[in-house]
N, C-alpha and C positions, 0 to 999 in steps of 0.2 A: 424371371422378372418379379414376378408375384411374392417369391421367397423373400429376395430381396428389401420390398416394399414392406412386408408382415413383420422384419425384423428391424426396420428402421421406424416406424412410425407407429403410432398409438392406434386403437381402432377408428378413433372419431376421425383422425387424419386419414384415414386408407380409404375410409367409404367418401370422403371429401375428393381423394385423388381419382380414388374408380369414378365415382361421378361425373368428373371432368373428362377424365378419358374417353367413358363413353358417349357423353353429350356433348362435350366441349364444340367439337365441330358443328352439331347441331345449332347449339347457341350462338357460336361465330355465324353461320349461314343467317340464322332469324335475324341477328342484328345488323349484321351487312347490308341484308337486302332492304332492310326497312331504311335504314339512312340513304343509300344510294337512290332508294324508289322515290324519297320524298325529292332530294336532289334534280332527279333527272322529271322527273311529273313538274314540281312545281317551285323550282328552284329556292326550295326551302334554305338552304346556307347561305343565300345571296352570294355565291360565287360568280353569279354574272347582273349587270345591270338590269331591272325589269324590262325596261323597253326593249332593250338587245334581246333580251330573252325570249317575249311574246312574239317579236317579229323576225326573229329567226329563221331565214330557208322558208319563210311561208311561200316563193314563188313556187319553188319544187316542188314543197308539199302540196298545193293546188294541185297538181297533176292527179294525186289518188282520191282528191275531194271531187276532179271532175268526172274521173272516171267512175265514182259513185251515182254522180247524177247521170251520167249516160246509159249505165248499166239499169239506172233504177228505170230511164224512160226507152230504155232499148232492151237488150238482154246482156246476159255474162259474157259473151264471147264477140257483140258487137266488134266492130272495127279492132279484129284480131283480139279483144280482150287488152289492147293498149292503152296505158296512160295518156293525158292530153290533156288541154286546155278545151273548154267550151267558149264560145262566140267571141274570137279572139283573131287579130291579125296577128300571125308570129313575127314579123316581119316590122311591128309598128305595137309593142306589147308597152304598157306600163303597171303604174301601180295600182290603179282602177280595176285594170283587168285581173290583177293577181287577187283583189278582194272581191270582185265579181264572182269568182269558184266559190268561194266561201257563202257567198250571201245567196249564192241558187241552190245550193244546197241546205243549208239551214232553213229557209224560208220555202223548201219543197219546189221551186220552181223548174224550169227546165229550159235546156237550152238549144238555138236554134241549130249553131253547127258546132261541130268538135273537129279541133284540130290534134291528131293523134303523133305521138312522140315512137319514131321509126327506131332509136338508138338503146331501148332500155325494153325487156320483156314483161316488166311491170307486173308480176305476180303476184307483189303486195297491194296491188291496186285489186285484182280479182279476189283476192282473200277479204279483204275490207269491204269489196261490195257483196261480197257473200252475207260477211257478219251484219254488213248493213239493211241487207234485205231479211234477215232472220231476225233482226232485232225488232221486240216491240214498244222502243222508246224512240222518243222525240231525236231528230238530227242532232240537236245541241247534247244533249246526252250522248248520245252514239259518239261521236268526236270526243267528248269529254273521256269516254269508256276504251276509245279506239289507242286514245293518248295515255291513258294508264294502261292498258294493254300493251305500247311499243316500252314504254319507261319499265315495266315489271320485266318483260323480257331481256331487257338490256341488263337489268338490275341483277337478275336470276343470272345470267350468262358471267358478269363479271366477278359475281359474288362466287360461283362455281371455280373462277381463277384465283380468287383469295384462299379457297377452301384448297386447292392447292397448293398455293404456295405456305399454307399452316402444314399441311399433312406432309411436302416434300422439303421444306427450308426451314420450317420451325414460324413461331408466333411472332419474332421480332419484322421478319420479312413479310409476313401477310400485312402487318399492320402497317408497313410504310408503304406497301402495294394500293391498301385500301384509302390509305391518305391520299397519295398521288392521284387514285382516280376522283377523289370525292372533294376534293379543293381545284379540280383540273376545270377553266372555264369552260374549254372546248367540249370536252367530254359530256359536261352537263348541258351546252347547248345539241349536241348531238340527241341526248338520252330519248326524248318522245316523239321526235320528227318521224311522222309517217310515211315519207318518201326513201329515206335514208334507212329506217327498219334497223338503225344500227346494231341491235344483236346477233345479226347474222353475219357482220364481219369478224366475229369473234367465236363464235360458236364453232367452226370446223379445227381453230386450234384448241381451244376449253376440250373437246372432246377426244381428240386425240393425245392429250395430255393425260385425261384420266384414261384412255384406255391402253396406253405403254405404261401408266402407273401400275397395272392392272396385271399385265405382262410381267413386270420387274417383279412382282409379287406370287409370279408360276402361274398368270392364265395366259397362255402361248398365243400369241396373235400372229397369225399364216399370212403370207407375202399376197394371197388372194384375197384375204380379207382385209388388209391394208389400203389394198387398191380400190377393193368396191367401199371403205370408210371414206377415202380420199374422194373420190371421185363423185360419193352423194353429196358428200359435205360441198363438194365447190359447183355441181351441176345446182343445188338448193342456192348457193349464195347467190350464181348469175342470175337465175329466176326471178330470186325476191328482192335482190335489191342491185341488179344490173351489173354493170362493168367499172362502178364508182370503187374509187379507190383498188382497183384489182392488185395493182403489184404489192401493196402491201398487207393484205389479204392472204394473197398466195405466199409470201414470205413469213406469216404468220403459221400457215399450215406445215411450211418447212422446219419451222422453231422446234417444234416437239422431238422431230428425228434428230436436229443439233442435241438438244439436250439429252435427252436418252443414248443417243449414240454415244456422248464421251463420257455420261454418268455410270453408262451400263458397261462400258468398257467393250460395246460391238466391236467384233475384227472389223479389217477393212473391207472384206467381201462382202459383209451381211450389212454394212453401213453402206457401201455403194449400190448394194441389190436394191436395199430396202428407198434411197435418195431416187432411183429411176423409177421406181415402181409408183412414188407419190409424185414425180413430176410426169410419167405418162398418165397416171389418172387425171391430174388436173388438166393435161392438155385434151384428153377424150373429153372429159366434163366441158369445156370449155367450146369447143368444136359443135359437141351436141346444143348446146344452150344457143351458139350462133344460128344454126341451122333449126332451132325451133321458134327465134326470133326471126327468121328469115321468112317462115311459113306465117306468122303473125302479120307482117308488115304485106304480103303478098294475099294474105287475105283481106287483110284493110285497102290495098290499093289496087286489087286485083292484076300485078304486076310482078310477076318475080326478077325482072331485069330491074324493074325499082327499087327492091328491097334489096337487091345487091350492090346494087352504084350506091345507094344511099349509106349502108353501112360500110364500105370500103372509102367513102370522101370523110364521112364521118371520123372514121378510125385514124387517117390521114391527118386529119384538120387536128386532132387531139394528141398528135407525136410533136415530138420536139419541134421539126422544121416547119409544124404547123399545115402540113402538105402545101395541096395547090390551092386553098381556098383563097377566091380573089377578095373576101370582104377587108377592109383596111384595117380592123381591129386584129384581126388574123395574121397581118401582113405585120406589124408592129408587133405582136408576140413571138411571130417565129422570128425577128432580127434580135429581139432581146437575149442577152447572155445568160449562160447555164447558173454563172456565178451571181447575176444581178437578180436573178430569181430566188436563188439560195438564199442570198441576204437577207430578202423579208422575212423568208419562213426562218430564221435561225434566230433574227430580232424580234421576232413577236414574243409575248410574254406569256407564260404557262399560267400564269396567276390573274386575275381582272385588275384587281386595285394594287397590288403589289408586284413592280418590275421586274420579273426573272425571266430574262430570256433563253430560248433552248439552248443556245451555245454555250450558257453559262451551265446548265443543266449537262450537258456533254462533258464539261471541264469537270465538273463535280464526280461523276460516275468513272472519267479517265483515273482521275484523282484517286478515290476508292480504290478501282483496278490497281493500281501499284501500290496503294498501302498492304493491301490483301499479300500481293506477291511477295513482296518485301518483307511482311511481318511471317511467311508463312516459311521464306529461308533462314529467315533469324532462328524461329522456331517452329518446325515442323507437325504440322498437324495429322490426326487421323486421317489414312491413306481414303477411305472411304468418303469420307468427309470433304478431303483436299479435290477428289472425282468430282463430287457434287459442286462444289464452287467454281472447279474450271468449267464445268458444263455450264455452271448458271452465268458466267462472266462470261465465255466464249460465244452463246445461244445472243445474249443482250448485245454485244457487238455486232453481231450477224443482222442482228433485227435493226441495226440503225440503216443498213441497206436496205430496209423497203421504205422510207420516206424519200431516202436521197435520191433511189432510182424512182418512184414516182415523181418528186420533183424535175428529175431530170429527163425522165424517156416522154412525160406528160406537160415539158416544160411551157408549151403553148396555154393549156388549161389551169396551171400553176398560176401562169402569168396572169390570165385575165379573172381568176377568183381568189385573190390575196385576202378578201373578206370573208374567208370561211374554211380552207384547205388545209385548218390545220390538224385536224384527228391524223392523218399517219405519223404524224409524232407518237402519239399514243398505242399503233398498232404493231406491237406491242413495246416500242425501243423505251418510252418513261416508264412505264408499269414494272418492266423488266429491270429496268436500271436503277429505280427506287428498292425492287425487292432485293438487290442484288446488292444494294448500299444494308439495308437490315440485316442480310444476310454475312455480310462482311463484319461489321459492329456485335452481331452476335458470337459469330466466331473468335474475334480478338478478346472480345470478352473471357470467351473460354479459355482460350491459349495460355492468356497472359495473367489471369487471377491466380493470386497466391494459393500454392497449397494448403489444402486443410489438416 
């Protein structure tokens, strides 16, 4: 390769090419991170209306805020370290109660009572409570810093994904993936929220993608290493941002196996063995996280039976049929059809000011898939590039199962929260879909450009 560069380009151009080869990914990382961070933290690119951005999910973020107050006036693991709300009646809560969580924290006040949330380990609350106690700054500045931290981690994680696109699939694929993230109103909204701590949704997939990429380059990954990697990443997700969007997250953990299994041409035995290894690691991690949550609830309520009963009822209530919850609103959710729920999410717009519903994106991705296979049949490409394209297309359509499964299995939850549950479309279906579009376009130019 170096000899070819030496014969083809003069010295000045060779220096430029070598510089870009060496520092290009670093420059890409810095630029992508900066632009994403500004979008997530302060809505710099105006992808969301200002009021919607400032008020988005302040109720659930209030769990973390209240936890910091409660830790400040008691201790780190009081009430099991669980998230919660202060001075509220959970059966009769309103906007003033949500705002009171922030006012109490920012003014350095205290709660008289604390209602703890039993369905979430809430380790992000413990994490931010530690930072809050260590910080020499005022609560107002702390809140800014914590949101900056959440935005930074989300931007770093997604930038890592963009760099992977660049290294594995080319610059145009990386560009399409990057643009798809930065223009999305829903990724912008979730970017800085302390409760969702959204970077953790994507971290397992990104780490597995890079680890399997290293294996492709010769750094072998044993089944034991794969197990512990999948186990630790899943456990980290469950502890630090709970079971929200759990099925899409698990689908993202499986995506690297699908991609590299096809691109790397694993044999059937290796693919099945690795898939089972990852599935088993995920299962054990979820079980362990539920045991930890049970201990937390037991410490808070002083009753293991209460902990088990609540988790069982809460899980059933979130399922497709709504469980046996007597609440009228859950009865309505249970009676709603799957299609009526899916229709809401398919018709929602990807962008804020320009109506581009998600079903249109699905059709666009389907069209690009058809174009690729038709063009490849007319003029077959390089076998390695064909394997990569097939892997990317297969993984993209596999990832569509993530949002569809979540909207179906947790139909009641999806029915009740149509104001915010659109992130699963991006976990990682739309990101992979746009990256696929960039890769197909680049491949078509390469295959059909006139011979020199």
